[in-house]
C-alpha positions in Angstrom: -3.6 12.0 -1.3 -0.3 13.5 -0.4 0.0 15.7 2.9 1.8 18.5 1.4 0.1 20.1 -1.5 1.1 23.1 -3.6 -1.1 25.1 -6.2 -0.3 27.6 -8.6 -1.9 30.6 -9.1 -4.0 30.0 -12.0 -5.2 26.6 -10.3 -6.3 29.2 -7.5 -7.9 31.6 -9.4 -10.1 28.8 -11.6 -11.1 27.6 -7.8 -11.4 30.3 -5.6 -15.3 31.0 -6.1 -16.0 27.4 -5.1 -18.1 26.2 -2.6 -16.5 25.5 0.5 -12.8 26.9 -0.5 -11.2 28.7 2.7 -8.2 30.6 1.7 -5.8 32.1 4.8 -3.9 35.4 4.2 -1.1 34.4 6.4 1.2 37.6 5.7 3.1 38.6 8.7 6.3 40.7 9.4 8.7 40.7 12.8 9.7 43.9 12.5 6.3 45.3 11.9 3.7 43.3 13.9 0.5 45.2 12.3 1.8 44.6 8.7 -0.1 41.6 7.9 -3.3 42.7 9.0 -3.0 46.5 7.3 -1.7 44.5 3.8 -4.5 42.5 3.9 -7.1 45.5 4.5 -5.1 46.8 1.2 -5.8 43.8 -0.8 -5.9 40.3 -0.8 -6.7 37.2 -2.6 -11.0 37.2 -3.1 -12.4 34.9 -0.6 -9.6 35.4 2.0 -9.6 35.9 5.7 -7.0 37.1 7.8 -4.6 34.9 9.9 -2.3 36.7 12.3 0.7 34.8 13.6 0.9 35.8 16.7 -2.9 36.7 17.5 -3.9 33.2 16.1 -1.3 30.8 15.2 0.8 30.8 18.4 0.1 30.6 22.2 0.6 33.3 25.0 4.3 34.1 25.3 5.7 33.2 29.0 9.0 35.2 29.8 12.2 32.8 30.6 10.2 30.0 30.0 8.7 29.6 26.3 9.9 30.5 22.7 8.8 33.4 21.1 5.7 31.5 19.3 4.7 28.8 21.4 1.6 26.8 19.8 -2.0 28.0 20.5 -4.1 26.1 22.9 -5.5 23.6 20.6 -9.2 24.0 21.8 -8.6 27.9 20.7 -7.0 26.7 17.6 -10.1 24.7 16.5 -12.2 27.6 17.6 -10.4 30.0 15.6 -10.4 27.6 12.4 -14.1 27.1 12.6 -14.7 30.8 12.6 -12.9 31.2 9.2 -15.3 28.4 8.1 -13.0 25.5 8.0 -15.0 22.3 8.1 -13.6 18.4 8.5 -13.7 18.0 4.8 -13.0 21.5 3.4 -10.1 22.4 0.6 -7.8 25.2 2.6 -5.3 27.2 0.3 -2.9 29.2 2.4 -0.8 31.9 1.5 1.8 34.9 2.8 3.7 37.2 0.6 7.6 35.9 1.5 9.0 32.6 1.2 6.2 30.8 2.6 7.0 30.1 6.2 3.7 31.8 7.9 1.8 29.5 5.6 3.7 26.6 6.6 3.0 27.3 10.1 -0.6 27.5 9.2 0.1 23.7 7.3 1.4 22.2 10.2 -1.0 23.5 12.6 -3.9 22.2 10.6 -1.9 18.6 10.0 -1.4 18.7 13.9 -5.0 18.8 14.8 -5.3 16.0 12.0 -6.1 18.0 8.7 -4.1 16.2 6.6 -6.3 16.1 3.2 -7.2 18.8 0.8 -4.4 21.9 2.5 -2.5 23.6 -0.2 0.2 26.5 0.2 0.1 28.6 -2.9 3.5 28.0 -4.7 5.6 31.5 -4.8 3.0 33.2 -2.5 1.4 36.5 -3.4 4.6 37.6 -5.6 3.8 34.6 -7.8 0.1 35.9 -8.1 1.2 39.1 -8.5 3.4 38.1 -11.6 0.9 36.1 -12.9 -1.5 39.4 -13.5 -4.1 38.2 -11.2 -6.0 40.9 -8.9 -6.7 41.3 -5.4 -9.9 42.2 -3.6 -10.5 45.2 -1.1 -14.0 42.9 -0.1 -14.4 40.7 2.9 -15.6 37.1 2.9 -19.0 36.1 4.0 -18.0 32.9 6.2 -20.2 30.5 7.7 -18.9 29.4 11.1 -17.2 25.3 10.0 -17.2 22.3 11.8 -13.8 21.4 12.3 -13.2 19.0 15.0 -10.0 18.1 15.1 -7.6 17.1 17.8 -3.4 17.5 18.4 -1.7 14.6 17.6 1.2 14.9 20.5 3.4 12.4 18.6 4.4 15.2 16.3 5.7 17.6 19.1 9.1 17.4 21.4 9.7 19.1 24.5 12.8 20.4 25.3 13.4 17.7 27.6 12.4 15.5 25.2 15.0 16.4 22.9 17.5 16.7 25.4 17.3 13.2 26.1 17.9 12.0 22.4 21.0 14.5 21.9 23.3 12.1 21.2 21.5 9.1 19.7 23.1 7.9 16.3 19.5 7.6 15.4 18.5 11.4 15.7 18.7 14.0 12.6 18.3 17.3 14.0 17.5 20.2 11.0 17.8 23.8 11.9 16.2 25.8 9.2 17.7 29.1 10.1 20.3 31.0 7.9 23.8 29.9 8.1 25.3 32.6 9.9 22.8 32.3 12.8 23.1 28.8 12.9 26.8 28.9 12.9 26.7 31.4 15.8 27.9 34.6 14.1 25.1 36.8 14.2 22.0 36.8 16.2 19.9 39.4 14.9 16.4 38.1 17.2 17.4 36.1 20.4 19.5 37.0 23.3 22.3 33.5 22.4 23.8 32.8 19.3 24.5 29.4 18.3 22.3 26.1 17.8 21.2 23.1 19.7 24.1 20.7 20.1 24.0 17.9 17.1 21.8 19.8 14.9 22.2 20.4 11.0 21.9 23.8 9.2 19.1 23.4 6.8 18.2 26.4 5.6 14.7 26.9 4.9 14.9 28.9 1.9 17.0 26.4 0.3 13.7 24.8 0.0 12.9 27.4 -3.2 14.3 28.2 -6.1 15.3 31.5 -7.4 11.6 32.3 -8.7 10.6 32.1 -4.9 8.8 28.5 -5.7 9.5 24.9 -4.2 11.6 23.0 -5.7 11.1 19.8 -7.8 10.1 16.7 -5.5 13.5 14.9 -6.5 15.5 18.3 -6.1 13.9 18.4 -2.1 14.7 14.7 -1.7 18.5 15.0 -2.6 18.6 17.9 -0.1 17.1 15.8 2.9 18.6 12.7 1.9 22.2 14.5 2.2 21.1 15.5 5.7 19.7 11.8 6.8 22.6 9.6 5.4 21.6 6.2 6.7 19.3 7.2 9.4 15.4 6.9 9.1 13.3 9.9 8.6 11.0 8.7 11.6 13.7 9.9 13.7 14.0 13.3 12.2 13.5 16.6 14.4 12.7 19.9 12.6 13.5 23.4 14.9 14.4 27.0 13.8 14.1 30.5 15.7 10.5 30.1 17.4 8.9 27.3 15.3 7.8 28.8 12.6 10.1 28.4 9.4 11.0 24.6 10.9 7.2 23.6 9.8 9.0 25.1 5.9 11.4 22.2 6.3 8.4 20.2 7.2 6.5 20.9 4.5 9.1 20.5 2.0 10.2 17.1 3.7 6.8 16.0 3.0 6.8 17.0 -0.6 9.5 14.8 -1.5 8.0 12.2 -0.2 9.0 11.7 3.5 6.7 11.0 6.2 5.6 14.2 8.5 8.6 14.8 11.2 8.7 16.1 14.3 8.8 19.4 15.2 10.6 21.2 18.5 8.0 23.7 18.6 9.8 25.6 21.3 13.1 25.8 19.1 16.1 28.0 19.9 14.2 30.7 21.6 12.8 28.5 24.2 16.4 26.2 24.2 18.3 29.2 25.4 15.9 29.9 28.7 17.9 27.2 30.3 21.7 27.4 30.2 22.4 23.9 30.9 20.5 22.7 27.9 23.9 23.8 26.0 24.9 25.5 23.2 27.1 24.9 20.1 28.6 27.5 17.5 30.2 26.6 14.1 29.4 24.2 11.5 
């Protein structure tokens, strides 16, 4: 079974009453931290629980040390997943109302903890759900605590020191998921320093999607990432972004294209710039 799977609104609607199915609403807005919870309360896909990026899908920020969205402690994350009703054999559907970055973060966290079967992202997110004419619910789900017992796979992670040691190696493919103007250092709306990690290539995560907000077909994604990889092995690919969220979208898209799950530099740009000696680059 492929590690990255999509589900259409129609298919989810047909399955949403399936026993054991867990649906997570991952809506979030950087500029309005209560947006996700408020939107969930105003209407969500029936049966969905709410997963907040900062409260549930991130750990504690340590100023000057971590990035903006460090990974949660594994034990705390497992406990949260159990509270949402996730079992080791559960099917899980993830969605948000944007291009899918927050849903992809949840997908990556599940993969990190070993849950790699039966995890789906709603293709096109809540916008596609609305476009299909499907309803929302105001009802809170009835949840039975799950038995999920995952363990983190640390081979899927790099820290800043490990990435520094690999910079300049001809085998490394380092993909930055941020938009090109941020990559080039022309603008920086969030972090105090502009630019990118030396040796990185820009692979804006939004380019994984078509004009309809759904993921591109696998062959088109394959073509996109093959151009970034060149002759290098996908096993040596590392993804990063601003804070370890949108990079997960690229890792999901790579898996859709048939590549193995690459590594995440979870601290990403917002952690990297805490230490000036790490170096920055601008331009393309």
